[in-house]
C-alpha positions in Angstrom: 103.8 85.6 328.1 103.2 85.3 324.5 102.5 81.8 323.3 103.1 80.9 319.7 100.7 78.7 317.7 103.3 76.0 317.7 103.6 76.1 321.5 99.9 75.7 322.0 99.4 72.8 319.5 100.6 70.0 321.8 98.2 71.1 324.6 95.4 71.3 322.1 96.2 67.9 320.8 96.2 66.4 324.3 92.8 68.0 325.1 91.3 66.7 321.8 92.8 63.3 322.0 90.9 62.3 325.2 87.4 62.7 323.8 88.4 61.2 320.5 89.7 58.2 322.2 86.5 57.9 324.3 84.5 58.1 321.1 86.6 55.4 319.4 86.3 53.1 322.4 82.6 53.7 322.5 82.4 52.8 318.8 84.2 49.6 319.4 81.9 48.7 322.3 78.7 49.0 320.2 80.0 47.6 316.9 77.9 44.6 315.9 79.4 41.2 315.7 79.8 39.8 312.2 79.5 36.1 311.4 81.8 34.1 309.2 81.3 33.6 305.5 81.7 30.2 303.7 81.6 29.6 300.0 80.6 26.6 297.8 81.1 26.3 294.1 81.0 23.8 291.3 83.8 23.3 288.7 82.7 26.3 286.6 82.7 30.1 287.1 79.7 30.6 284.7 77.3 33.1 286.2 79.2 33.1 289.5 78.4 35.9 291.9 80.3 35.1 295.1 83.4 33.1 294.3 86.5 34.3 292.4 87.5 30.7 291.6 85.8 27.4 290.7 86.1 24.3 292.9 89.5 22.8 292.0 89.3 19.4 293.7 89.8 20.3 297.3 88.5 23.5 298.9 88.9 25.4 302.1 85.5 27.2 302.0 86.8 30.7 301.0 85.7 32.8 298.0 89.1 32.2 296.4 89.1 28.4 297.3 85.5 27.3 297.7 84.3 23.9 298.9 82.3 21.6 296.7 78.8 20.9 297.9 80.0 17.5 299.1 82.8 19.1 301.2 80.3 21.5 302.7 77.9 18.7 303.7 80.7 16.7 305.2 81.9 19.7 307.2 78.5 20.9 308.4 77.3 17.5 309.4 80.6 16.8 311.3 80.9 16.5 315.1 80.3 19.7 317.1 79.0 23.0 316.1 80.1 24.3 312.7 77.8 27.2 312.0 77.1 30.0 314.5 74.7 32.9 314.7 75.4 35.4 311.9 77.2 33.0 309.7 76.4 32.9 306.0 77.0 30.1 303.4 77.1 31.2 299.8 76.3 28.5 297.3 77.4 30.0 293.9 75.7 29.5 290.5 75.8 25.9 289.2 73.9 22.6 289.2 74.5 20.4 292.3 73.5 16.8 292.8 72.5 15.6 296.2 73.1 11.9 296.6 72.7 11.5 300.4 69.4 10.0 301.5 69.0 12.7 304.2 70.1 15.5 302.0 71.8 18.5 303.6 71.1 18.5 307.3 71.3 21.8 309.2 70.8 20.6 312.8 70.1 22.1 316.1 73.8 22.8 316.8 73.9 25.0 313.7 71.1 27.3 314.9 71.2 31.1 314.6 69.7 33.5 317.1 67.2 36.3 317.1 68.4 39.1 314.9 71.4 37.0 313.9 70.3 34.0 311.8 72.4 31.4 310.0 71.9 32.2 306.3 72.3 29.8 303.4 71.9 31.6 300.1 72.3 30.8 296.4 73.0 33.1 293.5 70.3 35.2 292.1 68.1 34.6 289.0 67.7 30.9 289.7 71.3 30.0 288.8 71.9 27.9 291.9 70.1 24.6 291.3 70.1 21.6 293.7 68.7 18.2 292.5 68.2 15.1 294.5 69.9 12.1 292.8 69.7 8.6 294.3 70.5 5.2 292.7 67.6 3.4 294.2 64.0 4.3 293.8 61.8 4.1 296.9 64.4 5.1 299.4 62.7 6.8 302.4 63.5 10.4 303.5 64.6 11.7 300.1 65.2 15.3 300.9 67.4 18.2 299.7 67.2 20.4 302.8 66.6 18.7 306.2 66.3 21.4 308.8 66.1 20.9 312.5 67.8 24.1 313.6 66.2 27.5 314.6 66.7 31.0 313.2 67.7 29.8 309.8 67.3 31.7 306.4 67.3 29.7 303.2 67.1 31.8 300.1 67.7 32.2 296.3 67.9 28.7 294.9 66.1 26.1 292.8 65.3 22.8 294.6 64.3 19.7 292.6 63.8 16.2 293.9 62.5 14.2 291.0 65.1 12.0 289.4 67.2 8.9 290.1 68.6 6.0 288.2 65.2 4.4 287.9 63.2 7.5 287.0 60.9 9.4 289.3 61.3 8.9 293.0 58.7 6.7 294.7 59.7 7.5 298.3 59.5 10.6 300.5 60.6 13.2 298.0 60.7 16.5 299.8 62.5 19.7 298.8 62.6 21.4 302.2 61.8 19.4 305.3 61.6 21.3 308.6 61.1 19.2 311.7 61.2 18.8 315.5 60.2 21.1 318.3 63.3 23.3 318.0 62.9 24.1 314.3 61.5 27.6 314.8 61.9 31.0 313.1 62.9 29.6 309.7 62.7 32.0 306.7 62.4 30.6 303.2 62.9 33.4 300.7 62.9 33.3 296.9 62.9 29.6 296.4 61.7 27.6 293.4 60.7 24.1 294.6 59.3 21.6 292.1 59.2 17.9 291.1 58.8 16.7 294.7 56.7 13.5 294.9 55.7 14.0 298.6 55.9 17.7 299.3 57.8 20.7 298.1 58.0 22.3 301.5 57.0 20.2 304.5 56.8 21.4 308.1 56.5 18.5 310.5 56.0 18.7 314.3 55.6 15.3 315.9 54.1 16.4 319.2 52.3 19.8 318.8 50.9 22.1 316.1 53.3 23.9 313.9 
């Protein structure tokens, strides 16, 4: 019997739907996992590249409601694992003072993985600037970045550890400190590190060569 185009359309649709569904499911199966993004900003939006708002007093870590650097440090150094493989922390343009003796600690629990590092990046053109500030000269372990995790990427920022209330630091002034046996596969990219009394970038391995 004669079959109209309208009559054959449902059967054609059914025949086509099965391979399309299989392709869609295959695409879902191989889709790469994407990590979470977190955002830090100061009280200004000048030169900002990541955040749509300045820090307003209390943040939640989103682009529209960023953390202050202090809030980020409190969060990342809290109990348990906060950063996971593939996560990225965006520190937007601004000048940030670090007043913790140990600086910003990215520990073993915050490690990335091969092909999926934890990335901490500033804004381009040297507009993210971190400076160590401490009230007492001579305090040991004066560091901006204190890294003990693995598969980390630190990029696009200016790091400066040379001032406190009494003038130049007289203790262990280090811009980026990478330590312990598990601190492996760390990438430092497009950093300007200066004014560090001890070392700009210091890799320390207490038991074996590094």
